[in-house]
N, C-alpha and C positions, 0 to 999 in steps of 0.2 A: 504494500500500500504506500503510495507516494505521500510525502509530508506536505501538509498545506503551507502556503505562504503566510506571512504575518502582515497585518495592517498597522503601519506606523503613523501616528498622529503627530505631525512635526510642527512645533511652534515656529513662528517667524517673528522678526523684530517689530516692535511698535513704532520705531523711529529708524530712519536710515543710518543714524549715528550710534545705534544701540546693539551692534553685534556682540559687544562685551557681555550682554545679558543672556547669551545663549551658552549652555554648557558644551564642552568639546564633543560629547557623544552625539550631538545633533549632526555635526559635520561628518563624523565617521559613518553614521547611518545613511545620510544622503549620498555619500560616495558609493555605497554598496547597492543602491536601488536603481532600477531601470524603468519602473512604472510609477507614474504619479497622477493623482487627481488634484487639480488646483483651481482656486477661485478665479485667478487671473494669470494667464500664461506669461505675460510680459513681466509682471511682478515676480512670479515664481522663478523665471529664468534669471532675473537680476539678483534675486536672493541667493540662488544656488551658486552663481558666479562669485558673489561676495564671500560665500563660505569657502570656496576653493576654485580658483581660476582654472585649475587643470581638469575640472569636470567637463566631459564632452556633452554639452547640452543637446546637440543635434542627434546623438545616439539614443536619447531617452524617448520614451513614449509618454507624452503629456496630454492628459484628457481634462476637459472642462468640468466644473461643478459649480453652477451658479443658476440664478433664476432664468436666464435666457437659455442656458444649456444644462438641463438636469443631468446628473451623473448616470452613466450606463451601468446600472447595478448588476445586470446580467454579466457584463464584462468583468466587473469586480469579482463576482462569485467564481467565474471561469478561471480568471488568473490565479486567484487564491487556491482553488482546488487543484490547479496544475502545478502548484508549488512556488509561484512567483509572489514575492513580497511587494507591497504597494506603499507608497508614501502619500499622505494627504497634507496639503499646504493651503491655508486660507490667506486672505489679503494681509492680515496683521494679527499677531497674537496666536491663540490656540484654536485649532480646528474644532468645529462642533460646539463651541461655546460662544454664543452670539455671532456665529459665523457658520458658513456651510460645512458639511462633513458628516452630520449625523446619519443621513440616509446611507452613506457608504459604510459607516460603522454598523448599521442595522444589517446590511448585506453580508458583512463579514461574520456577524453572529449567526446568520442563517445557515452558513456552511461550517460553523463552529471553528472558524479560524481565530487565531490569537490576535487580540487588539492591544496595541502597545501605546498608551498615552505617554508622551515625552515631556520632560520638564522644560518650561520656558515662560516668558512673560505673558501675563494676562492682565489687561487693564483694570478689569473689575476687581480682582483680588488685590492688586497693588493699591488701587484707590481706597478700597475698604480698609486695608492695613494702615494706610496713612491718614485716614479720616478722623480717627478717634471715636468713631461711632460704634454701635453694637455689632461686634463680629461674631456673636454667638447666634444671633437671630437676624437674618437679612433676606431680602427678596430682590431678584433682578427681574424687571418688568419690560425690558427692551425699550421700544420707542413709544412715546406718548402720542396721543392723537394730534393731528395737525390742526383740525378745526378748533376755533377759539373756545366755543362753549364746551365741547367734549374735552378739550385739554384742561380747562378750568375745573371741570368735574373730576377729571383724573387726578389732578394735583391735590384737590381737597380730599378725595378718597384715599390717596396714598398717605397723606398727612394724618388722617383719622386712623387708618390702619396702624401706622407707625406709633401713634400715641397709645392706642389700645393694646397692641402686642409688644410694645417696646422693640420694634423691628425696623432696621435700617432699610430704606427703599433706594434701589439703584436703578438708574435709567440712562439712556443715551439719546442723542439726536444727530441727524446729519450735520456735519461740522458747519456748513454755511447757514444753518438755522439755530445755532447755539445761542446767539444773542436774543432773538425773540423768545426762545424757551426760558432763558434766565429772566427776562422781563416779566413773563407770565408767572413764573414762580414767585418773584418778589411781589407781584400784584395780588396773588391769591393765597399765599401761605401766611401763617401767623408770624408776627414779628419775633416771637420767642423760639420758633422752630429753627433747628440747625440745618444749614446747607453746606455741603462740601462740593467744590468743583475741582476736579483733577484733570489737567490738560497737558498734552505733549509728554505723556509719561515715558520715562527713560531717555528722553531727548534733551538737548542742551537748553531748551526753553521750558523745561518741566515746571509746572505750576500746580501746587496743591494747597488749598486753603479751606478751612472749616470755620464758619462763624454764623451768628444768628442772621435771620432774614433782615432784622433791623440794621445790623452792621453792614450787610451786603448792600443795602439801599444807599449807604454812604460811600460805597467802594466802586469806583468807575473802572471796571475791567472789560477788556475786549477779547472775546473768545471766538471771533469770526474765523471760520475755516481751520480751527484748531481741534484735533481729535480730543474729545473730553468725555468724562464720566461725571454724572451728577448724582449726589447722594443726599437724601433727605432723612432727618431724624427728629421726631417730635416726642420721643419717649422719656426725655430727661425730667 
């Protein structure tokens, strides 16, 4: 009986200047693999060349996994059953955590192939660690609604849940809409509620600040087009 391949979940950097945040075994693993499923091929190629310029990118099989190009799960199962190991690389951070990849992981489990999550930077965990908020009880809710009324309701509901459960609420936004989101939080959350904004994590312009809504209203920060995590806590 042939040995099944393994599925490696390969973290990539959150910032172009943050290769230092990756352990050496990431590079060793990438060197050995020939099959990859990636969120963005250009980004993945650039990332692998940054890890090791000697990697022959053109010899690799690189397959898409994004909204426009759903991953070929039949191919995933076939490769793993034939004994080929596969690497999964998202745009930034950890695959399958607020990024594509979970469908490929499901396919690997369906054929009982080993899934190997690898250590690397994750913006949500880094932000939670640095926020000073409750790290024992937290919830990641992804993107808040875009429409004003729905967003206002979402902010108030998250704040109420945080107060009731003493639970940290984490969420994100498309970077070019960060400032409108911050404006809405300051408008609809209570002055005593804590807000943390963690932007450009692991990069040279890294910014992490936790303060009350009242304090944020006096703080003129610009987060336009800066990858950021927002954390809300009303349980103090």
